[in-house]
C-alpha positions in Angstrom: -120.6 50.7 -176.2 -120.2 50.8 -172.3 -118.6 53.8 -170.6 -116.3 53.7 -167.3 -117.2 56.7 -165.4 -115.2 58.3 -162.6 -117.1 59.4 -159.4 -117.6 62.8 -161.0 -119.3 61.3 -164.0 -120.8 58.4 -162.1 -123.9 60.3 -161.0 -124.6 61.5 -164.4 -124.6 58.1 -165.6 -126.9 56.8 -162.6 -129.0 59.7 -163.6 -129.1 58.7 -167.2 -129.9 54.9 -166.5 -132.6 55.8 -163.9 -134.6 58.6 -166.2 -135.2 55.8 -168.3 -132.9 57.1 -171.3 -133.4 55.0 -174.4 -129.9 53.5 -175.4 -129.3 52.2 -179.1 -130.1 48.7 -180.2 -127.6 46.2 -179.8 -127.2 46.5 -183.8 -126.6 50.1 -182.9 -123.9 49.6 -180.8 -121.9 46.9 -182.9 -122.1 49.8 -185.6 -120.5 52.2 -182.9 -118.1 49.9 -182.2 -117.0 49.3 -186.0 -116.7 53.1 -186.4 -115.0 53.8 -183.3 -112.1 51.3 -185.0 -110.4 53.9 -186.7 -107.4 52.7 -188.7 -105.5 55.9 -188.1 -102.6 55.3 -185.5 -103.3 57.5 -182.3 -100.5 59.2 -179.8 -101.1 58.9 -176.3 -103.6 61.5 -175.6 -102.1 64.3 -173.4 -103.4 64.6 -169.8 -105.7 67.7 -168.8 -104.2 70.1 -167.1 -104.8 71.0 -163.4 -106.1 74.6 -164.6 -108.5 73.3 -166.9 -109.6 71.1 -164.4 -110.4 73.7 -161.7 -112.1 76.4 -164.2 -114.4 73.5 -165.5 -115.1 72.7 -161.7 -115.6 76.6 -161.2 -118.1 76.8 -164.0 -120.0 74.0 -162.9 -119.9 75.3 -159.1 -120.9 78.8 -160.0 -123.3 78.6 -163.2 -124.8 75.3 -163.0 -128.1 76.6 -162.7 -127.8 79.6 -164.1 -126.8 78.0 -167.4 -130.5 76.0 -167.1 -132.5 79.3 -166.5 -130.4 80.9 -169.9 -131.3 77.7 -171.9 -135.1 78.6 -171.2 -135.0 82.0 -172.2 -134.0 80.8 -175.5 -136.0 77.7 -176.6 -139.3 80.0 -176.5 -138.3 81.4 -180.1 -139.5 79.1 -182.9 -136.4 79.4 -185.0 -138.2 77.1 -187.5 -137.6 77.9 -191.6 -140.7 79.6 -192.7 -141.5 79.8 -196.4 -141.5 83.5 -197.7 -139.5 84.4 -194.3 -135.7 84.6 -193.8 -133.8 84.8 -190.4 -133.5 88.5 -191.4 -137.1 89.4 -191.7 -138.6 86.1 -189.4 -139.6 87.7 -185.9 -139.3 84.8 -184.1 -135.2 84.8 -185.7 -135.3 88.5 -184.6 -136.6 88.0 -181.4 -133.7 84.9 -180.7 -130.8 87.4 -181.9 -132.1 90.0 -179.8 -132.0 87.7 -176.8 -128.5 86.2 -177.5 -127.2 89.6 -177.7 -128.7 90.4 -174.2 -127.2 87.0 -173.0 -124.0 88.3 -174.5 -123.9 91.5 -172.7 -124.8 90.2 -169.3 -121.7 87.7 -169.4 -119.4 90.2 -170.4 -118.9 88.7 -174.6 -118.7 90.4 -177.4 -121.6 90.2 -180.1 -121.7 90.8 -183.7 -125.1 90.4 -185.7 -123.8 89.1 -189.1 -127.1 88.4 -190.3 -127.6 84.8 -191.0 -124.7 84.2 -188.4 -123.9 85.8 -185.0 -120.8 86.0 -183.9 -120.1 85.8 -180.0 -116.6 86.0 -178.8 -114.1 86.4 -175.7 -110.6 87.7 -176.4 -108.9 89.5 -179.3 -106.5 88.7 -181.9 -105.9 87.1 -185.1 -105.6 83.4 -184.1 -109.0 82.2 -183.0 -110.6 79.2 -181.9 -114.0 78.5 -183.7 -116.9 77.2 -181.6 -119.3 76.4 -184.4 -123.5 76.0 -183.7 -126.6 76.7 -184.9 -129.7 78.5 -183.4 -132.0 76.9 -186.1 -134.2 74.1 -185.2 -136.5 71.4 -186.5 -140.6 71.9 -186.3 -142.3 70.2 -183.5 -145.7 68.6 -183.5 -146.9 69.4 -180.0 -149.6 66.9 -180.3 -146.4 64.2 -179.6 -144.9 66.4 -176.5 -146.5 66.4 -172.7 -145.8 70.3 -173.2 -145.2 72.8 -175.3 -142.2 71.6 -177.1 -141.1 75.4 -176.9 -141.1 76.1 -173.5 -138.4 74.4 -171.6 -140.0 71.4 -169.9 -137.7 70.6 -166.7 -141.0 69.1 -164.7 -142.6 66.1 -166.7 -139.8 63.9 -166.6 -137.3 65.0 -163.3 -133.6 64.9 -164.3 -134.5 65.8 -168.1 -134.8 69.3 -169.9 -137.2 68.7 -172.8 -137.6 70.8 -175.5 -136.9 71.4 -178.9 -133.3 72.6 -179.5 -132.3 71.6 -176.0 -129.9 69.2 -177.6 -129.6 70.5 -181.2 -128.4 73.2 -180.9 -129.3 75.9 -178.1 -128.4 73.9 -175.6 -125.0 73.8 -176.6 -124.6 77.2 -177.3 -126.0 78.0 -173.7 -123.0 75.8 -172.1 -120.1 77.4 -174.6 -121.2 80.7 -173.6 -121.2 80.1 -170.2 -117.3 78.4 -170.5 -116.2 81.2 -171.7 -117.8 83.3 -168.8 -116.3 81.0 -166.5 -112.5 81.8 -168.5 -113.3 85.3 -168.2 -114.0 85.4 -164.6 -110.5 83.8 -164.2 -108.8 86.6 -165.6 -107.0 84.1 -167.8 -104.5 85.3 -170.7 -105.6 84.1 -174.1 -103.4 82.9 -176.9 -106.6 82.6 -179.2 -109.8 84.4 -179.2 -112.8 81.9 -178.8 -115.8 82.8 -181.4 -118.7 80.8 -180.9 -120.6 81.2 -184.6 -124.2 80.5 -184.4 -125.7 79.9 -187.9 -129.5 80.3 -188.2 -130.0 77.9 -191.3 -128.2 75.1 -190.8 -131.3 72.9 -190.7 -132.4 74.2 -194.2 -129.9 76.3 -196.5 -126.2 76.2 -195.9 -125.8 78.4 -199.0 -125.7 81.8 -197.1 -123.1 80.2 -194.8 -120.9 79.2 -197.6 -121.6 82.8 -199.0 -120.3 84.3 -195.8 -117.3 82.3 -195.3 -115.8 83.7 -198.8 -115.4 86.8 -196.9 -114.9 85.9 -193.8 -112.0 84.1 -191.9 -112.6 81.6 -189.8 -110.3 80.1 -187.0 -107.9 77.6 -188.1 -108.9 75.1 -185.6 -112.7 74.8 -185.0 -114.7 72.9 -182.6 -118.3 71.8 -183.5 -120.5 71.5 -180.8 -123.6 69.7 -182.9 -123.2 65.7 -182.4 -121.4 63.5 -180.3 -118.5 62.6 -177.7 -115.3 61.4 -177.7 -114.5 63.3 -181.2 -116.3 63.1 -184.5 -113.4 62.6 -187.4 -115.7 61.4 -190.2 -119.2 62.4 -191.1 -121.3 60.9 -193.8 -122.5 62.7 -196.7 -126.3 64.2 -196.3 -128.3 62.5 -199.6 -131.8 62.4 -200.9 -134.0 60.7 -203.4 -136.9 62.7 -204.4 -139.5 60.8 -206.6 -143.4 61.2 -207.0 -146.1 58.4 -207.8 -148.4 60.1 -210.6 -152.1 60.5 -210.1 -153.8 57.8 -211.9 -157.6 56.5 -212.1 -158.4 53.7 -210.0 -159.2 50.6 -211.6 -160.7 47.2 -210.5 -157.2 45.2 -210.5 -154.1 46.0 -208.6 -150.9 44.1 -210.2 -149.4 41.8 -207.8 -145.6 41.2 -208.5 -146.2 42.5 -211.9 -148.9 40.2 -212.5 -152.8 41.0 -212.3 -154.9 40.1 -209.1 -158.5 39.0 -209.6 -161.3 40.3 -207.7 -159.9 43.3 -205.9 -162.5 45.3 -204.1 -160.9 47.4 -201.4 -159.3 50.8 -202.5 -156.4 52.2 -200.6 -157.7 56.1 -200.7 -154.7 58.1 -199.2 -151.4 56.9 -197.8 -149.4 59.7 -196.4 -146.7 60.0 -193.3 -143.8 62.3 -191.9 -143.1 65.7 -190.8 -139.8 66.7 -192.6 -137.2 65.6 -194.4 -134.4 64.4 -191.7 -136.7 62.9 -189.6 -137.9 58.7 -189.1 -141.3 59.4 -189.3 -143.4 59.8 -185.9 -146.8 59.1 -187.8 -148.5 57.6 -190.7 -152.0 57.2 -191.9 -153.6 55.2 -194.5 -157.5 55.5 -195.3 -159.3 52.5 -196.7 -162.9 51.7 -198.0 -164.2 48.3 -199.0 -162.2 46.2 -196.6 -164.4 43.6 -194.7 -164.5 42.6 -191.0 -162.2 39.6 -191.5 -159.6 41.4 -193.2 -160.0 44.3 -190.6 -159.6 41.8 -187.9 -156.6 40.4 -189.5 -154.9 43.8 -189.6 -155.7 44.3 -186.1 -154.1 41.0 -185.3 -150.5 41.9 -187.2 -150.7 45.2 -186.1 -150.6 44.0 -182.3 -147.1 42.1 -183.3 -145.4 45.2 -184.7 -142.9 46.0 -182.1 -142.7 49.4 -181.2 -145.8 50.5 -183.1 -149.2 51.7 -182.1 -151.9 51.8 -184.0 -155.7 53.2 -184.2 -158.7 51.7 -186.2 -161.6 54.0 -186.7 -164.2 53.0 -189.0 -166.9 55.1 -190.6 -169.9 54.4 -193.1 -172.7 56.1 -194.9 -176.1 54.9 -195.7 -176.2 52.1 -198.5 -172.0 51.3 -197.9 -171.5 47.9 -197.2 -168.1 48.3 -196.0 -167.1 51.8 -194.5 -164.1 54.1 -194.7 -161.5 52.6 -192.1 -158.7 55.0 -191.2 -155.5 53.4 -189.7 -153.3 55.9 -187.6 -150.0 54.3 -187.1 -147.4 56.0 -184.4 -143.7 54.6 -184.4 -141.0 56.8 -182.7 -139.3 59.5 -184.2 -135.5 60.0 -184.4 -132.7 61.9 -186.6 -132.4 60.2 -189.9 -129.0 59.9 -189.7 -129.5 57.2 -186.8 -132.8 55.1 -188.3 -132.0 52.2 -185.9 -132.7 54.0 -182.9 -136.7 55.0 -184.0 -139.5 53.1 -185.5 -140.7 54.1 -189.0 -144.1 54.7 -188.8 -144.4 54.9 -192.8 -142.5 51.6 -193.1 -144.7 50.0 -190.7 -147.4 51.1 -192.1 -146.8 50.2 -195.6 -146.0 46.7 -194.1 -149.3 45.9 -192.2 -151.0 46.5 -195.8 -148.7 44.1 -197.5 -150.9 41.2 -199.0 -153.6 43.0 -199.2 -155.0 43.4 -203.2 -155.9 47.2 -203.4 -157.5 48.2 -206.8 -154.6 50.1 -208.8 -154.4 53.8 -207.6 -151.6 56.5 -206.6 -151.8 55.6 -202.9 -151.9 51.8 -203.2 -148.8 52.2 -205.7 -147.4 54.4 -203.1 -147.4 51.6 -200.5 -146.4 49.2 -202.9 -142.9 51.3 -203.5 -142.3 51.5 -199.7 -142.9 47.6 -199.6 -140.8 46.6 -202.2 -137.8 49.1 -202.5 -137.6 50.1 -198.8 -139.3 47.6 -196.5 -138.3 47.4 -192.8 -134.7 47.7 -193.4 -132.4 50.5 -192.7 -129.5 50.2 -195.3 -131.1 50.4 -198.7 -131.1 46.2 -198.9 -133.9 46.4 -201.3 -133.1 49.4 -203.3 -131.4 47.6 -206.2 -127.3 47.4 -205.5 -127.1 50.8 -203.7 -126.5 49.4 -200.2 -122.6 49.3 -199.4 -120.4 50.4 -196.0 -117.0 51.5 -195.1 -114.9 49.8 -192.4 -114.6 53.2 -190.3 -118.0 55.0 -191.5 -120.4 51.9 -191.3 -123.4 51.2 -193.8 -125.0 53.9 -196.0 -128.3 54.1 -194.3 -131.7 54.9 -196.0 -135.1 55.9 -194.5 -138.1 57.0 -196.0 -138.9 60.1 -194.0 -141.4 62.1 -196.1 -144.7 60.7 -198.1 -147.2 63.6 -199.1 -149.5 64.1 -201.4 -149.4 67.2 -203.7 -150.5 68.4 -207.1 -148.8 65.9 -209.4 -149.7 62.9 -207.2 -147.8 61.5 -204.1 -144.0 62.5 -203.3 -141.6 60.2 -201.2 -138.4 61.5 -200.0 -135.4 58.9 -199.0 -132.7 60.5 -196.5 -129.5 58.4 -196.8 -126.1 59.1 -195.4 -123.8 57.9 -197.4 -120.0 57.0 -196.5 -116.9 56.9 -198.1 -116.9 53.8 -201.1 -118.9 55.1 -203.9 -118.8 58.1 -206.3 -122.2 60.1 -206.8 -122.0 58.9 -210.8 -122.2 55.2 -209.3 -125.0 55.9 -206.6 -127.1 57.6 -209.6 -126.6 54.9 -212.3 -127.7 52.5 -209.2 -130.4 54.8 -208.2 -132.0 54.9 -211.8 -131.5 51.5 -212.5 -133.3 50.3 -209.2 -136.3 52.6 -210.4 -136.4 51.9 -213.8 -136.9 48.0 -212.8 -139.5 48.9 -210.6 -141.3 51.1 -212.9 -141.2 48.3 -215.6 -142.7 45.6 -213.5 -145.2 48.1 -212.0 -146.5 49.6 -215.6 -145.9 53.3 -214.5 -143.6 56.5 -215.1 -142.6 58.2 -212.1 -142.3 61.9 -212.0 -139.6 64.4 -210.4 -136.8 62.0 -209.7 -134.4 63.9 -208.1 -131.3 62.8 -206.4 -128.6 64.8 -204.0 -125.2 62.9 -203.0 -123.6 65.0 -200.5 -119.7 64.5 -199.9 -118.7 62.2 -196.9 -115.5 63.9 -195.0 -113.1 62.8 -193.3 -111.1 65.0 -190.1 -108.7 62.8 -188.7 -105.9 65.1 -189.3 -106.8 68.3 -187.2 -103.9 69.2 -184.6 -106.5 69.4 -181.4 -108.0 65.7 -181.7 -105.6 64.4 -178.8 -106.5 67.1 -176.7 -110.3 67.1 -177.1 -109.9 63.0 -176.5 -107.8 63.9 -173.3 -111.0 66.1 -172.2 -113.4 63.6 -172.6 -111.4 60.7 -171.4 -110.4 62.7 -168.4 -114.2 63.7 -167.4 -115.3 60.4 -168.2 -112.5 58.2 -166.9 -112.4 56.4 -170.0 -109.2 55.1 -170.8 -107.7 55.6 -174.3 -110.9 57.0 -175.9 -111.1 56.7 -180.0 -112.7 59.1 -182.5 -116.1 58.3 -183.9 -117.4 58.6 -187.6 -121.1 59.8 -187.7 -124.3 59.7 -190.0 -125.3 62.9 -189.3 -123.8 66.1 -191.6 -123.0 69.1 -189.6 -121.5 72.3 -190.6 -117.9 71.4 -189.6 -117.4 70.2 -193.3 -117.5 74.0 -193.9 -114.6 74.8 -191.8 -110.9 74.0 -191.4 -109.4 71.5 -188.8 -113.2 71.4 -187.7 -114.0 68.3 -184.8 -117.3 67.6 -183.7 -117.2 67.1 -179.9 -120.8 66.6 -177.9 -123.4 67.2 -177.0 -124.4 63.7 -177.2 -122.7 60.6 -175.5 -121.6 57.6 -177.5 -123.9 54.6 -177.6 -126.7 57.1 -176.2 -129.6 57.8 -178.4 -129.5 61.5 -180.2 -133.0 63.2 -179.6 -132.5 66.0 -181.8 -135.2 66.0 -184.7 -137.2 63.2 -182.7 -140.5 64.6 -181.3 -139.4 63.8 -177.7 -135.7 66.3 -177.7 -134.2 66.5 -174.4 -130.8 66.4 -172.6 -130.5 65.3 -169.1 -129.4 67.8 -166.6 -126.4 66.0 -165.8 -125.3 65.7 -169.2 -125.7 69.5 -169.4 -123.8 69.9 -166.6 -121.0 67.3 -168.0 -121.1 69.3 -171.0 -120.3 72.6 -169.7 -117.6 71.1 -167.5 -115.8 69.8 -170.9 -116.1 72.5 -173.1 -114.8 74.8 -170.2 -111.8 72.5 -170.0 -111.4 72.6 -173.8 -111.5 75.6 -174.3 -108.8 76.4 -171.6 -106.6 74.0 -173.2 -107.0 75.4 -176.2 -107.1 78.9 -176.1 -105.4 79.9 -172.7 -101.9 81.1 -173.0 -98.9 77.9 -172.9 -96.7 80.4 -170.8 -100.1 80.6 -168.4 -100.5 77.0 -168.5 -97.1 76.1 -167.7 -96.8 78.6 -165.1 -99.7 77.0 -163.3 -98.0 73.7 -163.9 -94.8 74.8 -162.2 -96.7 76.2 -159.2 -98.5 73.7 -158.7 -95.2 70.9 -158.8 -93.8 73.4 -156.3 -96.7 73.2 -154.1 -96.9 69.2 -154.5 -92.9 69.2 -153.6 -93.8 71.3 -150.6 -96.6 69.5 -149.2 -94.2 66.1 -150.0 -91.4 67.8 -148.2 -93.8 68.7 -145.3 -95.5 65.3 -145.1 -91.9 63.6 -145.1 -91.0 65.8 -141.9 -94.0 65.0 -140.4 -93.4 61.4 -140.3 -89.6 61.8 -139.3 -90.9 63.4 -136.5 -93.5 60.9 -136.1 
């Protein structure tokens, strides 16, 4: 999608382009185009008030650099889920909350620690504007980063703010807090309390938030700043298929398309990849014994032809071995599993590389074969029985092999899916089990630990502040008639009334949260500060004050016009 930008946003786009920001593929662009064609009729978006525009500019001019400094104090806290600990006991979470409290106090905002939830607010009253974020982040493999992922890096690539949480979701927290500070500075009367809710287990466990909401009254209108612009009105359902390839004794033959293959000598001793369930894998590793030099050379040629992939081949041998152990390390491009088209899946590409080699039957060989036959290099479950489908607005269901990990029972495979409306969980379950039963019968193997989860997709196109948010985006990017979009990601907005996602990522631009190169550009960070400030003014500042401001501006324009007319007459 191409954005038409005004002068106030043109420099931002210029920086994005000059900095080498990776845009989504043309396939993703076509999907985005389809996903922005909502059937819901839209009213003409109201204009952004001059007051909102002026306060947004004040926030940028006054606090632009300070927001980056504040972000640098939040990134170092490794607020990553740790087994055996909770945000209530984990030292990193405790330190993170202490820093949030300190920052809140310095900005004159109220702070309340509710355990798994932190509330940061401006104003009083029962009516509220809710701003939903999260402070926990995904793990980061430091070997893939130029600098420590838990230190804000603004030096490696000028114009970029790099670090775990810069986009998802510590960056949005900071910009929201400084937007509130700008409104406070201006002494604007609020008809809604602005309440920033920071949840601390969004990436791992929504149960504590659901429990919190049984006793807490949320705002009647909410903004989630954990997705993309212009405004998200539909989210696919986060879904998952788990299964385990069982341990098995190695045999001399490996089935090929359900038939026995003769003369198999090579052995796939291990096959693994991926870091966590909701990331398209950056790396995968295979260890093979018994391959001859000719086959290895052919593998290297095949590897060089795979676009977006890098491979390392390392061979070791022991005394008496004819062919040593070959370790193949595949490196792709990680991305959020809700947008698999933006990455290059190391697991599926490594499996594809090994396709055609007749390995001895083993747990690892069956693992690679499952990936080859049931997932392949597709993104939408095309090879997984009859499971694939799509919705006109939400787009197609996506399916990504995100984790392949040996355990005590065998090798666990995790498939992360994002499902649109159009099929019931019962139908998806039936299609999943039929596909798995067919594969098991063909391969004469019994899978273990099969589990499915089908999250609910949600539409939020009736929220009363939709038009206001669209107008804010359109104003600051000079985009005529922006329309809402659907995303594959799943945010906490599903749990709140009248919740719409608003940024922080631009449409058609790769979302880097969950990747091993998470960043937000400085230009986008500043643009977000302006848009969040303006949105808060439009939705929370007293309507009487906005009306009075409009009257004063009209009078001023009238006086200026009269003065100009008098000057022309005199001339």
